[in-house]
C-alpha positions in Angstrom: -8.6 12.0 18.4 -9.0 11.1 15.0 -8.7 7.4 13.2 -5.4 8.9 11.6 -4.0 9.2 15.1 -5.1 5.8 15.7 -3.3 4.3 12.7 -0.3 6.4 13.5 -0.4 4.8 17.0 -0.4 1.5 15.8 2.6 1.9 13.3 4.5 3.0 16.3 3.4 0.0 18.4 1.3 2.0 20.8 -1.8 -0.6 20.5 -3.1 0.5 23.5 -3.9 4.0 22.8 -5.2 2.6 19.5 -7.8 0.6 21.7 -8.8 3.3 24.0 -9.4 5.8 20.6 -12.0 2.7 19.4 -13.4 2.3 23.0 -13.5 6.0 22.8 -15.2 6.4 19.6 -17.9 3.2 21.0 -16.8 0.6 17.5 -18.0 -2.5 17.5 -17.7 -5.2 14.8 -21.0 -5.1 14.9 -21.7 -2.0 14.0 -24.3 -0.7 11.2 -21.7 -0.1 8.3 -21.9 3.4 6.9 -19.8 5.1 4.4 -18.9 8.1 7.0 -17.7 5.8 9.4 -15.8 3.3 6.6 -12.5 4.9 7.6 -12.9 4.5 11.3 -14.5 0.7 10.7 -11.5 -0.2 8.9 -9.1 1.2 11.3 -10.8 -0.8 14.0 -10.0 -3.4 11.9 -6.5 -2.7 12.0 -6.8 -2.1 15.8 -8.3 -5.4 16.2 -5.8 -7.7 14.1 -3.0 -6.0 15.7 -4.0 -7.4 19.3 -5.2 -10.8 17.8 -2.9 -13.8 18.9 -3.4 -15.6 15.3 -6.0 -18.3 16.4 -8.8 -19.1 14.1 -10.9 -19.1 16.9 -13.8 -16.9 17.8 -12.1 -13.7 17.4 -10.6 -14.7 14.7 -13.7 -15.8 12.8 -15.5 -12.7 14.1 -12.5 -10.5 12.7 -12.7 -12.2 9.5 -15.9 -11.8 9.1 -16.0 -8.2 10.2 -13.3 -7.6 7.1 -15.3 -10.0 4.5 -18.7 -7.5 5.7 -16.7 -4.4 5.4 -15.4 -5.7 1.8 -18.9 -6.2 0.5 -19.9 -3.0 1.9 -17.5 -1.0 -0.2 -17.3 -3.4 -2.9 -17.2 -1.9 -6.7 -17.0 1.6 -5.3 -14.2 2.1 -3.4 -11.0 0.8 -4.6 -8.6 2.1 -2.3 -10.7 0.8 0.5 -11.9 -2.7 -1.5 -8.0 -3.0 -2.0 -7.0 -2.4 1.9 -9.6 -4.6 3.2 -8.0 -7.8 0.9 -4.7 -7.0 2.3 -5.8 -6.9 5.8 -8.0 -10.6 5.0 -4.4 -11.5 3.8 -3.0 -10.8 7.0 -5.2 -12.6 8.9 -5.2 -15.3 6.7 -1.2 -15.5 6.6 -1.1 -15.0 11.0 -3.2 -17.9 10.9 -1.3 -20.3 9.0 -3.1 -20.3 6.1 -0.7 -19.3 3.5 -2.8 -20.0 0.4 -5.8 -17.4 1.8 -3.2 -14.6 2.0 -1.5 -15.6 -1.1 -5.8 -15.7 -2.9 -6.7 -12.2 -1.1 -2.8 -11.0 -2.0 -3.2 -11.8 -5.9 -7.2 -10.3 -5.7 -5.9 -7.1 -4.2 -2.9 -6.9 -6.8 -5.6 -7.5 -9.9 -7.8 -5.1 -8.8 -5.6 -2.5 -8.2 -3.2 -3.0 -11.3 -5.5 -1.0 -13.8 -5.6 1.8 -11.7 -1.6 2.1 -10.9 -2.1 1.5 -6.8 1.0 1.0 -5.0 1.1 2.6 -2.2 -1.1 0.6 -0.2 1.0 -2.6 -1.6 3.9 -0.3 -0.4 2.8 0.1 3.2 1.2 -3.3 3.4 4.4 -4.4 5.5 3.8 -8.4 6.3 1.7 -8.8 3.2 4.5 -7.8 0.8 6.7 -10.1 2.9 4.6 -12.8 1.7 4.6 -11.8 -1.8 8.6 -11.2 -1.9 8.9 -14.7 -0.2 7.0 -16.4 -2.8 8.2 -14.0 -5.8 12.0 -15.3 -4.7 11.2 -18.9 -4.1 9.2 -18.5 -7.6 6.1 -20.0 -6.8 4.1 -17.1 -7.3 4.7 -13.5 -9.6 2.3 -10.8 -9.0 0.5 -9.2 -12.2 1.3 -5.7 -11.0 4.7 -4.1 -11.7 5.8 -3.8 -8.2 9.4 -5.7 -8.2 11.4 -6.2 -5.2 15.2 -5.1 -5.1 17.9 -6.9 -4.5 18.7 -9.4 -1.9 22.1 -11.1 -0.3 22.0 -14.5 0.3 19.5 -17.2 -0.5 17.1 -16.2 2.2 15.6 -12.5 1.7 16.2 -10.3 4.9 13.7 -7.7 6.2 16.7 -5.4 6.2 17.4 -5.7 2.3 13.8 -5.7 0.8 13.0 -2.8 -1.1 10.0 -2.4 -2.8 9.7 0.1 -6.1 6.6 1.0 -8.2 8.1 2.3 -11.4 4.5 4.8 -11.4 5.1 5.7 -7.9 8.6 6.3 -8.0 8.7 5.0 -4.7 11.5 3.0 -2.9 10.7 1.8 0.6 11.4 -1.1 2.9 8.6 -3.8 2.6 8.8 -5.0 5.8 9.6 -2.0 8.2 13.4 -3.3 7.9 
């Protein structure tokens, strides 16, 4: 089974199947990183993030350190992977209750991706886009990229009403799967 299938399983909330994939592949946080296994290692990070309880204990610190190691390994060459890793770091910070860290990583990702017109990774970001949207509606943060969030009924955004649009990609998808 491939890492692509494992990502689909994660989107379908089949964490156990994705964890079986990671065990079968023999992937670990301590692996030596290489370009050939980059996508698999980023997928492993997604599996671990979905299984993680949000506590910044040893498991949370190891996950964040792994993401930082991956980011260092891809720095300066593969914008898509760099952006995805920053978004995953933002998710770790957000789940740990570190909103400032989450927003800082999200802003870094947006600033790097904007010149290249990257939008898909943000549109698929789900919860990270929810952070962006909530801060944007509150007037506390404005993303530097031309990603806009559609109209929301009522004062508090509801996931079922959020729509993220990227004019360059001509995409209109729900932000948080709602």
